[in-house]
C-alpha positions, 0 to 999 in steps of 0.5 A, spaced: 827 670 867 820 672 864 822 674 856 815 676 854 816 683 854 821 681 848 814 678 844 811 684 845 816 688 843 817 684 837 810 684 836 810 692 836 815 693 831 812 688 826 805 693 827 809 699 826 813 697 820 806 694 817 803 701 818 809 705 815 809 701 809 801 702 808 802 710 809 809 709 804 806 704 799 799 708 799 802 715 798 808 712 792 802 709 788 798 715 787 804 718 784 809 718 778 816 717 779 818 724 777 813 727 782 816 723 788 823 725 786 821 732 785 817 732 792 823 729 795 828 734 792 824 740 794 825 737 801 832 736 800 832 729 801 837 725 796 833 721 791 834 718 784 830 713 781 831 705 781 834 704 774 837 699 770 841 697 764 837 702 759 835 708 763 841 708 767 846 712 762 840 717 761 839 719 768 841 726 768 846 726 775 850 720 771 849 724 764 852 730 768 858 727 771 860 723 765 859 716 768 858 712 761 863 712 756 863 709 749 867 703 748 871 702 742 867 696 740 861 700 741 857 699 747 856 704 753 860 702 759 862 705 766 868 710 766 874 709 770 871 710 777 877 714 779 880 721 777 887 723 778 887 729 773 881 733 771 878 728 765 878 720 767 883 717 762 884 710 760 885 706 755 879 702 754 880 695 753 879 692 746 879 685 743 886 682 743 888 678 737 895 674 737 896 676 730 896 683 731 900 683 738 907 682 738 908 681 745 905 675 749 899 678 753 897 675 760 890 675 762 888 678 768 883 675 773 879 680 777 876 677 783 872 681 787 870 679 795 
């Protein structure tokens, strides 16, 4: 069985990918993030700038949704990801102390898959 067409298809896909990347990278390099967001928004394309720990709490759509809340220790943290009421309510964790607790506290370990 002749599989040479597979090599041709892979080469064509690689060529098209490189071609599209050149076009996209060329267009994005000439514009600021704000310009790209504005153009995409006008075209009704969902868009948001890539963020980091410093910029995420300042992003308009995250501020509007109240995604970050102040922890009692003073730093910002994400709020509870679910809402059962109009406002997301939950006691935020505070540093525990054996002297301030009359009950035995059991540590909880969260494991992600």
